C-alpha positions as CSV (number, residue, x, y, z in Angstrom):
1,L,159.0,-121.5,147.6
2,A,157.4,-119.1,145.3
3,F,159.0,-115.8,146.6
4,A,160.3,-113.5,144.0
5,T,163.8,-113.5,145.6
6,R,165.6,-115.6,148.2
7,R,166.0,-112.4,150.3
8,Q,162.2,-112.0,150.6
9,L,162.0,-115.6,151.8
10,T,164.7,-115.0,154.4
11,S,162.9,-111.8,155.6
12,E,159.6,-113.6,155.9
13,L,161.0,-116.5,157.9
14,A,163.2,-114.2,160.0
15,R,160.0,-112.4,161.1
16,M,158.6,-115.8,162.1
17,G,161.6,-116.4,164.4
18,A,163.1,-119.3,162.4
19,D,166.5,-119.9,160.8
20,A,165.6,-118.9,157.3
21,S,168.5,-120.3,155.3
22,K,168.4,-123.7,157.1
23,I,164.7,-124.2,156.7
24,S,164.9,-122.9,153.1
25,D,167.6,-125.4,152.2
26,A,165.9,-128.3,154.0
27,L,162.6,-127.7,152.2
28,D,164.0,-126.9,148.8
29,K,167.3,-128.6,148.3
30,G,167.0,-128.3,144.5
31,K,166.0,-124.7,144.7
32,T,163.1,-125.3,142.4
33,G,160.8,-122.8,144.1
34,K,158.1,-125.3,144.8
35,L,157.3,-128.0,147.4
36,D,155.7,-131.3,146.3
37,R,152.2,-131.7,147.8
38,K,152.9,-135.3,148.9
39,K,156.1,-134.3,150.6
40,A,154.3,-131.3,152.3
41,S,151.6,-133.7,153.6
42,E,154.3,-136.1,154.9
43,I,156.1,-133.2,156.7
44,A,152.7,-132.0,158.2
45,K,152.0,-135.5,159.6
46,N,155.3,-135.3,161.6
47,L,154.9,-131.7,162.9
48,P,153.9,-130.9,166.5
49,K,150.2,-131.1,167.1
50,K,149.2,-127.4,166.8
51,M,151.5,-126.8,163.8
52,A,150.2,-129.9,162.1
53,A,146.6,-128.6,162.5
54,Y,147.6,-125.3,160.8
55,A,149.4,-127.1,158.0
56,D,146.4,-129.5,157.4
57,A,144.1,-126.5,157.2
58,F,146.3,-124.9,154.6
59,L,146.7,-128.1,152.6
60,G,143.0,-128.7,152.6
61,E,142.4,-125.3,150.8
62,A,145.5,-125.5,148.5
63,K,145.0,-126.7,144.9
64,G,147.3,-128.6,142.6
65,D,150.2,-131.0,143.1
66,T,152.7,-128.4,144.4
67,V,152.5,-126.1,147.4
68,D,152.9,-122.3,147.1
69,M,155.3,-121.7,150.0
70,K,154.6,-117.9,150.0
71,S,151.0,-118.6,150.8
72,L,152.0,-121.2,153.4
73,F,154.2,-118.8,155.3
74,A,151.5,-116.1,155.1
75,H,149.2,-118.7,156.7
76,F,151.6,-119.3,159.6
77,E,152.3,-115.6,160.1
78,G,151.6,-114.6,163.7
79,K,151.5,-118.2,164.9
80,K,154.1,-119.7,167.3
81,I,156.7,-121.6,165.3
82,D,158.6,-124.6,166.8
83,Q,161.8,-124.5,164.8
84,R,163.1,-127.7,166.2
85,G,159.8,-129.5,165.5
86,I,160.0,-128.3,161.8
87,F,163.5,-129.8,161.4
88,Q,162.5,-133.1,163.0
89,A,159.4,-133.3,160.8
90,I,161.5,-132.7,157.7
91,K,164.1,-135.3,158.8
92,K,161.3,-137.9,159.4
93,A,159.7,-137.1,156.1
94,N,163.0,-137.5,154.2
95,A,164.1,-140.6,156.1
96,P,163.9,-143.8,154.0
97,K,161.0,-146.1,155.0
98,A,161.4,-149.8,155.1
99,A,158.9,-150.1,152.2
100,S,161.1,-147.7,150.1
101,L,164.3,-149.8,150.3
102,V,165.1,-151.8,147.2
103,F,167.2,-155.0,147.2
104,T,168.8,-156.6,144.2
105,D,168.0,-160.2,143.1
106,E,171.5,-161.2,144.1
107,E,170.9,-159.9,147.6
108,L,167.6,-161.7,147.9
109,K,169.2,-165.0,146.8
110,K,172.0,-164.5,149.3
111,A,169.4,-163.8,152.1
112,A,167.6,-167.0,151.2
113,G,170.8,-169.0,151.2
114,I,171.7,-167.6,154.7
115,D,168.2,-168.5,156.0
116,A,168.7,-172.1,154.7
117,M,172.0,-172.5,156.6
118,A,170.2,-173.4,159.8
119,E,166.7,-173.8,161.3
120,K,165.8,-172.5,164.7
121,P,165.5,-175.7,166.9
122,R,162.3,-176.3,169.0
123,G,164.2,-177.1,172.2
124,R,167.8,-176.8,173.3
125,P,170.1,-177.0,170.2
126,T,172.6,-179.8,169.7
127,P,176.3,-178.9,169.4
128,E,176.0,-179.2,165.6
129,Q,172.9,-177.0,165.5
130,A,174.6,-174.4,167.8
131,E,177.6,-174.3,165.5
132,A,175.4,-173.9,162.4
133,L,173.4,-171.1,164.1
134,K,176.6,-169.3,165.0
135,K,177.9,-169.4,161.4
136,Q,174.5,-168.3,160.2
137,K,174.5,-165.3,162.6
138,V,178.0,-164.2,161.5
139,A,177.1,-164.6,157.8
140,K,173.8,-162.6,158.3
141,G,175.6,-159.8,160.1
142,K,178.2,-159.5,157.4
143,F,175.5,-159.6,154.7
144,L,173.4,-156.9,156.4
145,D,176.5,-154.7,156.8
146,E,177.0,-154.9,153.1
147,C,173.4,-154.0,152.4
148,R,173.6,-151.0,154.7
149,A,176.8,-149.8,153.1
150,R,175.3,-150.0,149.6
151,L,172.1,-148.2,150.7
152,G,174.0,-145.6,152.7
153,L,172.3,-146.5,156.0
154,S,173.7,-146.4,159.5
155,K,173.5,-149.4,161.9
156,K,172.3,-147.0,164.5
157,D,169.1,-146.1,162.5
158,W,168.9,-149.5,160.8
159,S,169.5,-152.4,163.2
160,D,169.8,-156.0,162.0
161,K,166.2,-156.7,163.1
162,K,164.9,-153.7,161.1
163,M,167.0,-154.6,158.0
164,T,165.7,-158.2,158.1
165,K,162.1,-156.9,158.3
166,A,162.8,-154.5,155.4
167,I,164.0,-157.5,153.3
168,E,160.9,-159.5,154.1
169,E,158.6,-156.5,153.2
170,F,160.5,-156.0,149.9
171,K,160.1,-159.7,149.0
172,K,156.4,-159.5,149.9
173,S,155.8,-156.3,147.9
174,S,157.8,-157.7,144.9
175,A,155.6,-160.8,144.9
176,E,152.4,-158.6,145.0
177,A,153.8,-156.4,142.3
178,E,154.4,-159.4,140.0
179,K,150.9,-160.6,140.8
180,K,149.4,-157.2,139.9
181,K,151.5,-157.1,136.7
182,A,149.8,-160.2,135.5
183,M,146.4,-158.7,136.3
184,I,144.5,-155.9,134.4
185,S,143.1,-153.2,136.7
186,L,139.3,-153.3,136.7
187,E,139.1,-149.7,137.9
188,P,138.9,-146.7,135.4
189,P,142.0,-144.4,135.4
190,S,142.1,-142.0,138.4
191,G,139.6,-139.1,138.2
192,T,137.5,-140.8,135.5
193,R,134.2,-142.7,135.7
194,D,132.5,-145.8,134.3
195,F,128.8,-145.4,133.4
196,F,127.0,-148.6,133.9
197,P,123.5,-148.7,132.4
198,K,121.9,-147.4,135.7
199,E,124.4,-144.5,136.1
200,Y,124.3,-143.8,132.3
201,A,120.5,-143.5,132.5
202,V,120.8,-140.9,135.2
203,Q,123.4,-139.0,133.2
204,K,121.2,-139.0,130.1
205,W,118.3,-137.8,132.2
206,L,120.4,-134.8,133.4
207,F,121.6,-134.0,129.9
208,Q,118.1,-134.2,128.6
209,K,116.9,-131.7,131.2
210,M,119.8,-129.4,130.1
211,K,118.9,-129.8,126.4
212,E,115.2,-129.2,127.0
213,T,116.0,-126.0,128.9
214,A,118.4,-124.7,126.2
215,K,115.9,-125.5,123.4
216,A,113.1,-123.8,125.4
217,F,115.3,-120.6,125.2
218,S,115.8,-121.1,121.4
219,F,119.5,-122.1,121.7
220,Q,121.1,-124.2,119.0
221,E,123.2,-127.2,119.8
222,Y,126.8,-127.5,118.5
223,D,129.8,-129.8,119.1
224,A,133.5,-130.0,118.2
225,P,136.4,-132.5,118.5
226,V,137.5,-133.4,122.0
227,L,141.1,-132.9,120.6
228,E,142.0,-129.3,120.4
229,H,145.0,-127.0,119.6
230,A,147.0,-126.5,122.9
231,E,147.8,-122.9,121.8
232,L,144.1,-121.9,122.2
233,Y,144.4,-122.5,126.0
234,K,147.9,-121.1,126.4
235,R,146.8,-117.8,124.8
236,K,143.8,-117.6,127.1
237,A,145.3,-118.7,130.4
238,G,149.1,-118.6,130.0
239,E,151.7,-121.4,129.9
240,E,150.8,-122.5,133.4
241,I,147.6,-124.0,132.1
242,T,149.7,-126.8,130.6
243,A,150.1,-128.3,134.1
244,Q,146.4,-129.1,134.1
245,M,146.1,-130.3,130.4
246,Y,146.2,-133.7,128.9
247,N,148.5,-132.4,126.2
248,F,150.9,-134.1,123.8
249,I,152.7,-133.8,120.4
250,D,150.8,-135.9,117.8
251,K,152.4,-137.9,115.0
252,E,152.4,-134.9,112.7
253,G,154.3,-132.8,115.2
254,A,151.3,-130.7,116.3
255,E,150.8,-129.7,119.9
256,V,147.3,-130.8,120.9
257,T,145.4,-131.5,124.0
258,L,142.1,-133.0,125.3
259,R,140.0,-129.9,125.8
260,P,140.0,-128.7,129.4
261,E,137.0,-126.4,128.6
262,M,134.8,-125.4,125.6
263,T,134.9,-121.6,125.5
264,P,138.1,-121.3,123.4
265,T,136.7,-123.8,120.9
266,L,133.5,-121.7,120.7
267,A,135.6,-118.6,120.0
268,R,137.5,-120.5,117.2
269,M,134.3,-121.6,115.6
270,V,132.7,-118.2,115.8
271,M,135.7,-116.7,114.1
272,Q,135.3,-119.1,111.2
273,K,132.0,-117.4,110.6
274,M,133.6,-113.9,110.2
275,D,134.2,-112.2,106.9
276,E,137.3,-110.2,106.0
277,R,136.0,-107.1,107.9
278,G,135.4,-109.0,111.1
279,E,131.6,-109.2,110.7
280,I,129.8,-112.4,111.7
281,R,128.0,-113.9,108.7
282,E,125.2,-115.4,110.7
283,L,121.9,-114.2,112.2
284,L,122.8,-112.4,115.4
285,P,122.7,-113.0,118.3
286,L,124.3,-116.5,118.1
287,K,122.7,-118.5,120.9
288,W,124.6,-121.8,121.1
289,F,124.8,-124.6,123.6
290,S,126.8,-127.8,124.1
291,I,127.5,-130.5,126.7
292,P,131.1,-131.5,125.9
293,Q,133.3,-133.9,127.8
294,C,136.3,-131.9,129.3
295,W,139.6,-133.1,130.7
296,R,141.7,-131.3,133.3
297,F,144.5,-132.9,135.4
298,E,143.5,-131.7,138.9
299,T,143.4,-133.1,142.5
300,V,140.4,-135.4,142.6
301,Q,137.8,-134.5,145.3
302,R,134.1,-134.5,145.9
303,G,132.4,-132.8,143.0
304,R,135.6,-132.6,140.9
305,K,137.0,-135.2,138.5
306,R,139.7,-135.2,135.9
307,E,137.1,-135.8,133.2
308,H,133.6,-134.3,133.4
309,Y,130.8,-133.0,131.2
310,Q,130.0,-129.3,131.2
311,W,126.8,-127.8,129.9
312,N,127.8,-124.5,128.1
313,M,125.4,-121.8,127.0
314,D,126.7,-118.7,125.2
315,I,125.3,-115.6,123.6
316,V,127.4,-113.8,121.0
317,G,126.5,-110.3,119.6
318,V,124.5,-108.7,122.5
319,P,126.3,-105.9,124.3
320,G,123.6,-105.3,126.9
321,V,122.8,-106.9,130.2
322,T,119.7,-108.7,128.6
323,A,122.1,-111.5,127.5
324,E,123.2,-112.2,131.1
325,L,119.5,-112.0,132.1
326,E,118.6,-114.7,129.5
327,L,121.4,-117.0,130.7
328,L,120.5,-116.7,134.3
329,A,116.8,-117.3,133.4
330,A,118.0,-120.5,131.7
331,V,120.0,-121.7,134.8
332,T,117.1,-121.1,137.2
333,T,114.6,-122.7,134.8
334,F,116.8,-125.8,134.7
335,F,117.0,-125.9,138.5
336,K,113.2,-125.7,138.8
337,S,112.8,-128.5,136.2
338,I,114.8,-130.9,138.5
339,G,113.1,-129.9,141.7
340,I,115.6,-127.3,143.0
341,T,114.4,-123.9,144.3
342,G,115.9,-120.6,145.3
343,K,115.9,-121.9,148.9
344,D,118.3,-124.6,147.9
345,V,120.7,-122.6,145.8
346,G,121.8,-119.0,145.2
347,I,123.5,-117.2,142.4
348,K,126.1,-114.6,143.4
349,I,126.2,-111.6,141.1
350,N,129.0,-109.0,140.7
351,S,130.6,-106.9,137.9
352,R,134.2,-106.9,136.8
353,K,133.5,-103.4,135.4
354,V,132.8,-102.0,138.8
355,L,135.8,-103.8,140.3
356,G,138.0,-102.5,137.5
357,A,136.8,-98.9,138.1
358,I,137.5,-99.3,141.9
359,V,140.9,-100.8,141.4
360,E,141.8,-98.0,139.0
361,A,140.5,-95.4,141.4
362,A,142.7,-97.0,144.1
363,G,145.7,-96.1,142.0
364,V,146.4,-99.6,140.6
365,P,147.7,-99.6,136.9
366,K,145.4,-101.2,134.3
367,E,147.9,-103.8,133.4
368,M,147.8,-105.1,137.1
369,F,144.0,-105.6,137.0
370,A,144.0,-109.3,136.0
371,P,146.7,-110.3,138.6
372,V,144.8,-108.4,141.3
373,C,141.5,-110.2,140.3
374,V,143.2,-113.6,140.7
375,I,144.3,-112.6,144.3
376,I,140.9,-111.1,145.2
377,D,139.2,-114.3,144.0
378,K,140.9,-116.1,146.9
379,L,139.3,-113.9,149.5
380,D,136.9,-116.5,150.8
381,K,139.6,-119.1,151.0
382,I,142.6,-117.2,152.6
383,G,141.0,-114.2,154.2
384,P,141.6,-110.5,154.0
385,E,145.0,-110.5,155.8
386,C,146.5,-112.9,153.3
387,V,144.9,-111.1,150.4
388,T,146.5,-107.8,151.6
389,A,149.9,-109.6,151.9
390,E,149.7,-110.9,148.4
391,L,148.6,-107.5,147.0
392,T,151.5,-105.9,148.8
393,E,153.8,-108.4,147.0
394,K,152.3,-107.1,143.7
395,K,153.4,-103.6,144.8
396,V,149.8,-102.5,145.5
397,P,149.9,-99.9,148.3
398,V,148.3,-100.8,151.6
399,E,145.7,-97.9,151.4
400,S,144.7,-99.1,147.9
401,S,144.3,-102.7,149.2
402,K,142.1,-101.4,152.0
403,M,139.9,-99.5,149.5
404,I,139.5,-102.6,147.3
405,L,138.7,-104.8,150.3
406,R,136.1,-102.2,151.6
407,A,134.4,-102.5,148.2
408,M,134.5,-106.4,148.5
409,E,132.7,-106.1,151.9
410,C,129.6,-104.2,150.5
411,K,126.4,-106.2,151.2
412,S,124.1,-104.6,148.7
413,I,124.3,-102.8,145.3
414,E,123.0,-99.6,147.1
415,E,126.0,-99.8,149.6
416,L,128.4,-100.3,146.7
417,A,126.8,-97.4,144.8
418,E,127.3,-95.1,147.8
419,L,131.0,-96.2,148.1
420,C,131.5,-95.6,144.4
421,K,129.7,-92.2,144.2
422,G,131.9,-89.5,142.9
423,K,134.9,-91.9,142.5
424,V,134.0,-94.1,139.5
425,D,131.7,-94.2,136.5
426,M,128.3,-95.5,137.7
427,T,127.3,-97.2,134.5
428,A,128.3,-100.7,135.6
429,V,126.5,-100.3,138.9
430,D,123.4,-99.2,137.0
431,E,123.7,-102.4,134.8
432,M,123.5,-104.6,137.9
433,K,120.5,-102.7,139.2
434,T,118.8,-103.3,135.8
435,L,119.7,-107.0,135.9
436,F,118.1,-107.4,139.3
437,A,115.0,-105.5,138.3
438,Y,114.5,-107.6,135.1
439,A,115.1,-110.8,137.2
440,K,112.1,-109.8,139.3
441,D,110.0,-109.4,136.2
442,Y,111.3,-112.8,134.8
443,G,110.4,-114.5,138.1
444,F,113.8,-115.7,139.4
445,A,114.9,-112.8,141.7
446,D,114.7,-115.2,144.7
447,F,117.8,-117.0,143.3
448,L,120.0,-113.9,143.0
449,I,122.3,-112.5,145.6
450,F,124.6,-109.5,145.2
451,D,128.1,-110.4,146.3
452,A,130.9,-107.9,145.7
453,S,133.6,-110.5,146.5
454,V,132.7,-112.6,143.4
455,V,135.3,-111.8,140.7
456,R,135.9,-115.1,138.9
457,G,139.6,-115.7,138.6
458,L,139.8,-115.9,134.8
459,A,141.3,-112.7,133.3
460,Y,139.1,-112.5,130.3
461,Y,135.9,-111.6,132.1
462,T,134.9,-107.9,131.3
463,G,131.4,-107.3,132.9
464,I,128.8,-109.1,134.9
465,V,130.1,-112.3,136.5
466,F,128.1,-114.9,138.5
467,E,128.6,-118.0,140.5
468,C,126.1,-120.5,141.7
469,F,126.4,-122.2,145.1
470,D,124.3,-124.4,147.4
471,R,123.0,-122.4,150.4
472,Q,124.2,-125.0,152.9
473,K,127.7,-124.4,151.6
474,K,128.6,-128.1,151.6
475,L,129.8,-128.2,147.9
476,R,132.0,-126.5,145.4
477,A,130.6,-123.9,143.0
478,I,127.8,-125.5,140.9
479,C,128.2,-123.3,137.9
480,G,129.7,-120.0,136.9
481,G,130.1,-117.5,134.0
482,G,129.9,-113.9,132.9
483,R,130.7,-111.5,130.1
484,Y,133.9,-111.9,128.1
485,D,133.9,-109.2,125.3
486,R,137.6,-109.4,124.6
487,L,138.2,-113.1,124.2
488,L,137.8,-113.2,120.4
489,S,140.2,-110.2,120.1
490,L,142.8,-112.4,122.0
491,Y,142.5,-114.9,119.1
492,G,142.9,-112.3,116.3
493,S,139.4,-110.8,115.8
494,Q,139.7,-107.3,114.2
495,K,137.1,-105.9,116.7
496,E,135.7,-106.7,120.1
497,V,132.7,-109.0,119.9
498,P,130.3,-109.0,122.8
499,C,129.9,-112.4,124.4
500,C,128.7,-114.0,127.6
501,G,128.1,-117.5,128.8
502,F,128.3,-120.0,131.6
503,G,129.7,-123.5,132.3
504,F,127.7,-126.0,134.4
505,G,129.5,-129.2,135.3
506,D,127.8,-132.6,135.8
507,C,129.6,-133.6,139.0
508,V,128.6,-131.1,141.6
509,I,124.9,-131.1,140.6
510,M,124.7,-134.9,141.1
511,E,126.2,-134.4,144.6
512,L,123.6,-131.7,145.3
513,L,120.7,-134.0,144.2
514,K,122.0,-136.5,146.8
515,E,122.3,-133.8,149.5
516,L,118.7,-132.6,148.8
517,K,117.4,-136.2,148.9
518,L,116.1,-135.9,145.3
519,M,118.2,-138.7,143.9
520,D,115.7,-141.5,144.8
521,K,113.1,-139.7,142.7
522,V,115.5,-139.4,139.8
523,L,116.4,-143.1,140.0
524,E,112.8,-144.1,140.0
525,E,112.3,-141.9,136.9
526,C,115.3,-143.5,135.2
527,K,114.4,-147.1,136.0
528,R,114.7,-149.6,133.2
529,K,111.5,-149.7,131.2
530,V,110.3,-151.6,128.1
531,D,106.9,-151.8,126.5
532,F,106.8,-155.6,126.0
533,V,108.6,-158.8,126.9
534,V,107.8,-161.6,124.3
535,A,108.1,-165.1,125.8
536,P,108.0,-168.3,123.8
537,F,106.2,-171.2,125.5
538,N,108.9,-173.7,124.2
539,A,111.9,-173.9,121.8
540,E,109.6,-174.9,118.9
541,L,107.8,-171.5,119.2
542,F,110.9,-169.4,119.4
543,G,110.6,-168.4,115.7
544,A,107.0,-167.5,116.1
545,A,107.9,-165.3,119.1
546,C,110.5,-163.6,117.0
547,S,107.8,-162.7,114.4
548,V,105.6,-161.2,117.1
549,A,108.5,-159.1,118.5
550,A,109.2,-157.8,115.0
551,M,105.6,-156.9,114.5
552,L,105.4,-154.9,117.7
553,R,108.7,-153.1,117.0
554,S,107.4,-152.1,113.6
555,G,104.4,-150.6,115.4
556,G,106.8,-148.3,117.4
557,F,107.1,-150.3,120.6
558,T,110.2,-151.3,122.6
559,V,110.4,-155.0,122.9
560,D,112.6,-157.4,124.9
561,M,112.7,-160.8,123.2
562,M,113.4,-163.6,125.8
563,Q,116.4,-165.5,124.6
564,K,115.2,-168.9,125.7
565,A,111.9,-170.5,126.6
566,E,111.4,-170.9,130.4
567,K,110.0,-174.2,131.7
568,K,107.9,-172.4,134.2
569,V,105.6,-169.5,133.2
570,R,106.2,-167.7,136.5
571,N,109.9,-167.4,135.6
572,A,109.0,-165.5,132.4
573,F,106.7,-163.3,134.5
574,S,109.5,-162.6,137.0
575,Y,112.0,-161.7,134.2
576,A,109.5,-159.4,132.5
577,D,108.7,-157.6,135.8
578,R,112.4,-157.1,136.6
579,A,113.0,-155.9,133.1
580,G,110.4,-153.1,133.7
581,A,108.0,-154.4,131.1
582,T,104.5,-152.9,130.9
583,Y,103.1,-156.1,129.2
584,I,104.2,-159.6,128.7
585,V,103.2,-161.4,125.4
586,L,103.0,-165.2,125.8
587,V,103.3,-167.2,122.5
588,A,101.7,-170.6,123.4
589,P,100.8,-173.5,121.1
590,S,97.0,-173.4,121.5
591,E,96.8,-169.6,120.8
592,W,99.3,-169.7,118.0
593,E,97.2,-172.3,116.1
594,K,94.4,-169.7,116.2
595,K,96.9,-167.0,115.0
596,A,96.7,-165.2,118.4
597,V,98.8,-164.5,121.5
598,T,98.1,-163.8,125.2
599,V,98.9,-160.3,126.4
600,K,99.0,-159.6,130.1
601,S,99.5,-156.2,131.9
602,L,102.3,-156.3,134.6
603,R,101.4,-152.9,136.0
604,T,97.8,-153.7,137.3
605,G,99.0,-155.4,140.5
606,G,97.4,-158.8,139.7
607,R,99.3,-162.1,140.0
608,E,99.8,-164.2,136.9
609,D,97.6,-167.0,138.3
610,E,94.8,-164.6,139.1
611,D,94.8,-162.8,135.7
612,R,95.4,-165.0,132.7
613,G,95.6,-162.1,130.4
614,E,93.8,-161.3,127.2
615,E,93.9,-163.3,124.0
616,I,94.4,-161.0,121.0
617,A,94.5,-161.9,117.3
618,L,97.8,-161.2,115.6
619,A,96.0,-159.0,113.0
620,D,94.7,-156.7,115.8
621,L,97.7,-156.8,118.1
622,V,99.5,-153.6,117.1
623,A,96.4,-151.4,116.7
624,K,94.9,-152.7,120.0
625,M,98.1,-152.1,121.9
626,Q,98.6,-148.6,120.4
627,K,95.2,-147.8,121.7
628,A,96.0,-149.2,125.1
629,F,99.2,-147.0,125.4
630,S,97.3,-143.9,124.2
631,R,95.0,-143.9,127.2
């Protein structure tokens, strides 16, 4: 319940025809101002059908582990509200479930003792059995009454049959919990990934493509500790960022975190290169890139993990739009290198400078610009009505909101320029025109799309901003970035330093490769490969085979040495083929006596019984094979 005051909440709910105070108290008994997402989902399950659909749609778009009730009520505004259905859903969600009841060890022992008092007879009970069953029933009823009294349950809601079932479920879950305790989970922690050799090969392939692109544009690679000062992120994004950080106090009392992103670290490192006058003591511009692992505690979904790798490219020291141009050229070059074209993805372009001028012309104070951007960034998710409602909450006049939204609806730079004419400085609009013109010269204009609604929620952006998406709109944003000239000033720089950059995660691009049916080609390229498998004929020749393997490795080849001699030669061939070997080297007695080995190609399509291979003298082996590989 994120309203500024309780009065506002009451007013909002009253307009919806519901009893505000009762619903407010039912949803937020502790008056925390928030509703747990799991509890919200549980309530949604129990709502009437139409209301449940509205709630599910809202929860599908909402982020984080808590629900913003203000946005929720805005989502329901204008829709018919079943007040009784809401209260019933809350009651059902809050009611204890059988699986949630906890019984003591003493109660479990007592229940077992009562069960042992009598067994249910197969036929008609004897007088003795009937008496025992009667005593058992009385004892069980008394025992269940005691359990209900301790747990605060009524007999009306929790019958003897229901309580007995709850005890059985508890015993079963306790036994399973004990079993789990003795086991070690084989799954990685939630939101993280294991990279087996096959998956790791694909990841390294992706990173290599990123590195090749960055180096082709003359960027230098850098790195930094994954452990970073928590204050760096608080200063950039506010205290609320801590909810998404893996942060803790270390043994020296320092507040640290696993980095959620790399840009603040870049800023810290650049500032180390400044002299006392605030000048950077390096050849400018700085063109740096990295592929760091980042950690962010968020809801896990397709294309979003709690740990991920993010390719960052940043340019420091260039105030003009040519820096953004170079970054966009790098992004599109990377896409082309992995088989993705402008028909598959698009890059939306806008300018925070233009938006800032429009917002100011609409009469919104400068200090409100950042909060307004955060709201406008939700336009695609919550729609213009909800955006207007949230802007109104921030004291933005309705007419000003309409002007801002009109600007967001512009479909071309020309249309935006016409809207801005005579109202704002046209410099930022001209910058975007220049960017699109240069993109045509660079050869990647087919990737670019002007989109006035792209603002990027982060407050530190100051100029051109961009966001990449798949044209089928099945996935989250692939990458995003822009200009952030004031970030270093936030950390204490004496002057503004022009900077721009982008972040490109490794999760969404993998999903895109699958969507575009390109992953099979990638997997084929990443298949296990080795130049040679060396196979000894028998155990006595294992040492001889080791010397051959060492000789080949010294010649620069990759070699897989078979760890034991196979009784059948075809087994050695089978292993070498599955290992991805180009050649197999057989070390056999007759050839070894002549100081030679047999080398057979596994990539010619012949069978081992059809092609016996070539006998090569040890003295010529390396030179001959180097020649064969150079063809």
